[in-house]
C-alpha positions as CSV (number, residue, x, y, z in Angstrom):
1,M,13.6,32.5,-34.3
2,V,11.8,32.1,-31.0
3,K,13.4,29.4,-28.9
4,K,11.0,26.8,-27.7
5,E,10.6,25.9,-24.0
6,I,11.7,22.5,-22.7
7,C,8.8,20.3,-21.7
8,K,8.7,20.3,-17.9
9,Y,6.9,16.9,-17.9
10,W,9.6,15.4,-20.1
11,Q,12.2,16.7,-17.6
12,K,10.3,14.7,-14.9
13,G,10.2,11.6,-17.2
14,C,6.4,11.5,-17.5
15,C,5.3,13.3,-20.7
16,N,2.8,11.3,-22.6
17,R,1.5,13.9,-25.1
18,H,1.4,13.0,-28.8
19,L,3.5,15.5,-30.7
20,C,4.2,17.6,-27.6
21,P,4.6,21.3,-28.6
22,F,7.6,21.7,-26.2
23,L,11.1,20.5,-26.6
24,H,12.2,17.0,-25.5
25,G,15.9,17.6,-25.2
26,D,18.5,20.1,-24.0
27,G,16.9,22.9,-26.1
28,D,20.0,23.5,-28.2
29,G,18.4,22.4,-31.5
30,D,15.3,23.5,-33.3
31,G,13.8,20.0,-33.9
32,D,10.2,19.1,-33.4
33,G,9.1,19.1,-29.8
34,G,7.4,15.8,-30.4
35,E,10.7,14.0,-31.1
36,G,11.7,11.6,-28.5
37,R,8.3,11.8,-26.8
38,N,8.3,8.1,-26.1
39,V,11.7,8.2,-24.4
40,N,11.0,8.3,-20.6
41,V,14.3,9.9,-19.5
42,N,14.9,12.0,-16.5
43,P,18.2,13.9,-16.9
44,K,18.1,15.3,-13.4
45,P,15.7,13.3,-11.2
46,K,14.6,15.2,-8.2
47,P,15.6,13.5,-5.0
48,N,12.8,11.8,-3.0
49,V,13.8,12.3,0.6
50,W,12.4,11.8,4.1
51,V,13.8,14.9,5.8
52,R,12.5,17.8,7.9
53,D,12.6,21.4,6.9
54,K,15.7,23.3,7.7
55,E,13.7,25.5,10.1
56,E,12.9,22.5,12.3
57,K,14.6,21.9,15.6
58,K,17.9,20.1,15.5
59,E,17.1,18.1,18.7
60,T,15.2,15.5,16.7
61,Q,17.3,15.4,13.6
62,S,18.7,12.0,14.6
63,M,15.4,10.4,14.0
64,C,15.4,11.3,10.3
65,M,16.7,9.2,7.5
66,V,17.6,10.7,4.2
67,W,16.5,8.4,1.4
68,R,17.1,9.2,-2.2
69,R,15.6,7.8,-5.4
70,N,17.6,5.3,-7.4
71,E,18.5,7.5,-10.3
72,E,19.7,4.7,-12.5
73,K,16.3,2.8,-12.6
74,E,13.4,4.6,-14.1
75,M,10.2,2.8,-14.9
76,E,8.2,3.3,-18.1
77,R,4.7,4.6,-18.1
78,C,2.1,2.1,-16.9
79,P,-0.3,1.0,-19.8
80,C,-4.0,1.3,-19.3
81,P,-5.7,-2.0,-18.5
82,C,-8.8,-3.1,-20.4
83,K,-11.8,-2.6,-18.2
84,Y,-13.8,-5.2,-20.1
85,F,-11.0,-7.8,-19.6
86,L,-11.1,-7.2,-15.9
87,V,-14.8,-8.2,-15.8
88,G,-14.3,-11.0,-18.4
89,K,-16.2,-9.3,-21.2
90,C,-13.6,-8.1,-23.7
91,K,-14.6,-9.2,-27.3
92,Y,-11.4,-8.1,-29.0
93,G,-9.0,-10.6,-27.4
94,D,-5.4,-10.2,-28.6
95,R,-6.5,-7.4,-30.9
96,C,-7.5,-5.2,-28.0
97,R,-5.3,-2.0,-27.7
98,Y,-5.4,-2.1,-23.9
99,L,-3.6,-4.3,-21.4
100,H,-5.0,-7.7,-20.8
101,A,-3.4,-8.6,-17.5
102,W,-4.0,-8.4,-13.7
103,S,-0.7,-6.8,-13.1
104,W,2.0,-4.7,-14.7
105,S,5.5,-5.9,-13.7
106,T,8.1,-8.5,-14.5
107,D,9.0,-8.8,-10.8
108,F,5.9,-10.7,-9.6
109,S,2.9,-12.7,-10.9
110,L,-0.5,-14.0,-9.9
111,L,-0.2,-17.5,-8.3
112,A,-3.8,-18.4,-7.4
113,P,-7.2,-16.8,-6.6
114,L,-9.3,-17.9,-3.5
115,H,-13.1,-17.6,-3.7
116,G,-15.5,-17.6,-0.8
117,H,-16.5,-14.2,0.4
118,H,-19.7,-12.6,-1.1
119,K,-18.8,-8.9,-0.3
120,A,-15.7,-6.8,-0.1
121,I,-12.7,-8.2,1.7
122,T,-11.6,-5.8,4.4
123,A,-8.5,-7.5,5.8
124,I,-6.1,-10.5,5.3
125,L,-4.1,-11.9,8.2
126,L,-1.4,-14.5,8.4
127,P,-0.5,-15.1,12.1
128,S,3.1,-16.0,12.8
129,A,3.8,-19.8,13.3
130,S,0.4,-20.6,11.7
131,D,-0.5,-22.4,8.5
132,E,-3.9,-20.7,8.3
133,L,-4.7,-17.5,6.4
134,I,-7.5,-15.4,7.9
135,S,-9.7,-13.0,5.9
136,S,-12.5,-10.7,7.0
137,S,-15.3,-9.2,4.9
138,E,-18.2,-6.8,4.8
139,D,-20.4,-9.9,4.8
140,G,-19.7,-10.1,8.5
141,T,-17.5,-13.3,8.4
142,L,-14.0,-14.4,9.2
143,K,-12.8,-17.1,7.0
144,F,-9.9,-19.4,7.8
145,W,-7.9,-20.8,4.8
146,N,-5.5,-23.7,4.6
147,C,-2.2,-22.3,3.3
148,H,-1.2,-25.6,1.7
149,T,-4.4,-26.4,-0.2
150,G,-6.1,-23.0,-0.5
151,E,-9.4,-24.4,0.9
152,C,-11.6,-22.6,3.3
153,I,-11.6,-24.8,6.4
154,S,-13.9,-22.7,8.8
155,T,-16.0,-19.6,9.0
156,R,-16.9,-17.4,12.0
157,N,-19.9,-15.1,11.8
158,F,-20.3,-11.6,13.4
159,D,-23.4,-9.5,13.8
160,S,-22.0,-6.6,11.8
161,E,-19.5,-5.9,9.0
162,I,-15.8,-6.2,10.0
163,G,-13.6,-3.2,9.2
164,C,-10.2,-4.9,9.8
165,I,-8.4,-7.5,11.7
166,M,-4.9,-7.7,13.2
167,S,-2.9,-10.2,15.3
168,D,0.1,-9.5,17.6
169,G,1.5,-12.6,19.4
170,P,-1.4,-14.3,21.2
171,W,-3.8,-11.3,20.6
172,L,-6.4,-11.1,17.8
173,F,-8.1,-7.7,17.3
174,V,-11.3,-7.3,15.2
175,G,-12.3,-3.8,14.2
176,L,-16.1,-3.4,14.4
177,R,-18.5,-0.5,14.3
178,N,-17.8,1.8,17.4
179,S,-15.7,-0.9,19.1
180,I,-12.7,-3.3,18.9
181,K,-13.2,-7.0,19.8
182,V,-10.0,-8.4,21.5
183,Y,-9.2,-12.1,21.9
184,N,-6.3,-13.6,23.7
185,F,-5.7,-17.2,22.7
186,E,-3.1,-18.0,25.4
187,N,-5.5,-17.5,28.3
188,N,-8.7,-17.9,26.3
189,T,-10.1,-14.4,27.3
190,Q,-11.9,-11.7,25.3
191,F,-13.0,-8.2,25.9
192,T,-14.2,-5.1,24.0
193,L,-12.6,-1.7,23.6
194,L,-15.2,1.1,23.3
195,G,-14.3,4.6,22.0
196,P,-13.8,4.6,18.2
197,A,-16.5,6.5,16.3
198,G,-17.8,4.5,13.3
199,L,-16.4,1.5,11.7
200,V,-12.7,0.8,12.6
201,Y,-10.7,0.5,9.3
202,A,-7.1,0.5,10.6
203,L,-5.3,-1.3,13.4
204,A,-1.6,-1.7,14.3
205,A,0.2,-2.8,17.4
206,H,3.7,-1.9,18.6
207,H,5.4,-2.3,22.0
208,D,2.2,-2.6,24.1
209,M,0.5,0.1,22.0
210,L,-2.6,-0.4,19.9
211,F,-3.3,2.1,17.1
212,A,-6.9,2.2,15.9
213,G,-7.5,4.7,13.2
214,T,-6.3,8.1,14.6
215,Q,-6.2,6.9,18.2
216,A,-3.3,5.2,20.1
217,W,-4.1,3.0,23.1
218,D,-1.9,1.7,25.9
219,L,-2.7,-2.0,26.2
220,T,-1.5,-2.1,29.8
221,T,-3.9,0.6,31.0
222,L,-6.5,0.4,28.1
223,E,-6.4,4.2,27.9
224,C,-6.2,6.4,24.8
225,V,-2.8,8.2,25.0
226,H,-2.4,9.9,21.6
227,T,-4.3,11.0,18.5
228,L,-2.9,11.4,15.0
229,S,-4.2,14.7,13.7
230,D,-2.3,15.5,10.5
231,H,-4.6,13.8,8.0
232,T,-7.6,15.8,6.7
233,D,-9.8,12.7,5.9
234,A,-10.4,9.2,7.3
235,V,-7.3,7.2,8.1
236,M,-7.6,3.9,6.3
237,S,-4.5,1.9,7.2
238,L,-1.5,1.9,9.5
239,L,1.9,0.1,9.1
240,F,5.0,-0.1,11.2
241,W,8.3,-0.2,9.3
242,G,11.4,-0.2,11.5
243,Q,11.2,2.8,13.7
244,F,8.6,4.5,11.6
245,L,4.8,4.5,11.5
246,L,3.2,4.8,8.1
247,S,-0.4,6.0,7.7
248,C,-2.6,6.4,4.7
249,S,-5.8,8.3,4.2
250,L,-8.6,9.2,1.8
251,D,-6.9,12.7,1.7
252,K,-4.6,11.1,-1.0
253,T,-1.5,10.9,1.2
254,V,0.8,8.4,2.9
255,K,2.4,10.0,5.9
256,V,5.6,8.8,7.7
257,W,5.7,9.4,11.5
258,A,8.6,9.3,13.9
259,K,8.8,9.5,17.6
260,K,10.2,12.7,19.1
261,D,12.4,12.8,22.2
262,N,9.3,13.5,24.4
263,G,7.6,10.4,23.0
264,A,5.1,12.3,20.8
265,L,4.7,11.4,17.1
266,E,5.4,13.9,14.3
267,V,5.2,13.7,10.5
268,I,8.6,13.6,8.8
269,Y,7.6,12.8,5.2
270,T,4.4,12.9,3.0
271,H,3.9,10.9,-0.2
272,T,1.0,12.0,-2.4
273,E,-1.1,9.9,-4.7
274,E,-3.7,11.0,-7.3
275,H,-6.6,9.3,-5.4
276,G,-7.5,8.3,-1.9
277,V,-5.2,5.7,-0.3
278,L,-7.1,2.7,1.1
279,A,-4.5,0.2,2.5
280,L,-0.7,-0.2,3.1
281,Q,1.4,-3.4,3.5
282,G,5.1,-4.0,3.6
283,T,6.6,-7.0,1.8
284,I,10.0,-8.3,0.8
285,D,10.8,-9.3,-2.8
286,A,12.9,-12.3,-3.7
287,T,16.1,-10.3,-3.5
288,G,15.4,-9.0,0.0
289,Q,14.4,-5.5,-1.0
290,S,11.7,-3.9,1.1
291,V,8.6,-3.0,-0.9
292,L,5.5,-1.0,0.1
293,C,2.1,-2.1,-1.4
294,C,-0.2,0.9,-1.6
295,S,-3.8,0.4,-2.5
296,V,-5.3,3.4,-4.2
297,N,-9.0,4.3,-4.8
298,D,-8.8,3.7,-8.5
299,H,-9.0,-0.1,-8.3
300,T,-5.2,-0.5,-8.4
301,V,-2.3,-1.4,-6.0
302,R,0.9,0.6,-6.5
303,L,4.2,-1.0,-5.4
304,Y,7.1,1.1,-4.3
305,N,10.7,0.3,-3.1
306,L,11.4,1.6,0.4
307,P,12.8,4.0,1.3
308,S,13.0,5.6,-2.1
309,F,9.3,5.3,-3.2
310,E,10.7,4.1,-6.6
311,R,7.9,2.4,-8.6
312,R,8.0,-1.4,-8.9
313,G,4.7,-2.2,-10.6
314,R,1.0,-2.1,-10.4
315,I,-1.9,-4.6,-9.7
316,F,-5.3,-4.2,-11.2
317,A,-8.6,-5.3,-9.7
318,K,-12.4,-5.3,-10.5
319,K,-13.1,-3.1,-7.6
320,E,-11.1,-1.3,-4.9
321,V,-8.5,-3.3,-2.9
322,R,-8.8,-2.7,0.8
323,A,-6.9,-5.8,2.0
324,L,-3.2,-6.5,1.7
325,Q,-1.0,-8.9,3.4
326,T,2.5,-10.4,3.1
327,G,3.5,-14.0,3.5
328,P,6.5,-16.4,3.6
329,S,8.4,-17.6,0.5
330,A,8.1,-14.3,-1.4
331,L,4.2,-14.4,-1.3
332,F,1.8,-11.5,-0.8
333,F,-2.0,-11.3,-0.9
334,T,-4.7,-8.8,-2.1
335,G,-8.5,-8.8,-1.4
336,D,-10.9,-6.6,-3.4
337,G,-14.4,-5.2,-3.3
338,T,-15.9,-8.2,-5.1
339,G,-14.7,-10.7,-2.4
340,D,-11.9,-12.1,-4.6
341,L,-8.7,-13.0,-2.7
342,K,-5.6,-13.3,-4.8
343,V,-2.2,-14.9,-4.0
344,W,0.9,-13.2,-5.7
345,K,4.5,-14.4,-5.8
346,W,7.7,-12.4,-6.3
347,S,9.9,-13.7,-9.1
348,T,13.2,-15.3,-8.1
349,D,15.2,-14.1,-11.2
350,K,13.9,-10.5,-11.3
351,G,13.8,-7.5,-8.9
352,C,15.9,-4.7,-7.6
353,N,19.3,-5.6,-6.2
354,M,19.4,-2.6,-3.8
355,Q,19.3,-3.6,-0.2
356,C,17.6,-1.6,2.5
């Protein structure tokens, strides 16, 4: 008798074939390969680590962290959402075979939607020590929302679409086409940085450095001092997490950067998605666990524990989600291509107990 091969997808815990022709087990028996096809078990999960190759120089090894996947917690396969439910047109109701929900997770839930923008939301901002939420849109407006009532209290208009916004202390940065508008609310000044080519989609600031797309600017000299060159397509979002810089791109990757001894940045880990990655945002769940919100170009937001990249859930939207933001009291926010802004809240009795 010819011995059947073990299903490599079952070994990874992701086989979804009906009556799979390969074995789902240790291979000692001669049972049907389809048996156990719904059991999402990974006998030997591959470690998910942020490490350099062995050939790399030892002088910068101290900057690496080795992070492994939590082998005891594996998540079942995400069900497919009903595309008609997402646009409010499903006629089957409870009889529909597809998921009728805006998210897939027991760890968080939708708290409230905020309506007001007429085109895609490009950024959401919650400045520190402020009770106002700021959102930007392709409709060329900044909207200021009251965090207590959810009402839009003011709107500021620009001559062109806004790619992104960011605040750092007294500074407010607005990414426009071929430029960055900079406001300082302490001394009531403003100026413009010229240099970026096209619409600026990604901004991040850290220690007097401003990162705009692939360029790093010194805010004391207003000079471009570094360029991120490892992505093969447009960089869509940047995020600082501890000593690391995370970047995402339409090349379907999330890259983790660390500073070398000479001050230059290098990639130490790459996470790959099935589609282009549009936005990143870090948040903290109700237990204190660090979570990465990762918006993907299939109208979903994937949530991962950091540093393991273990899956925590998924959010569904009518169109692509380009705006993500975290807030106090276990809140976080998403903004999609229809102009819908949604407020989400982490559950207080669910979640991962692992601490970063």
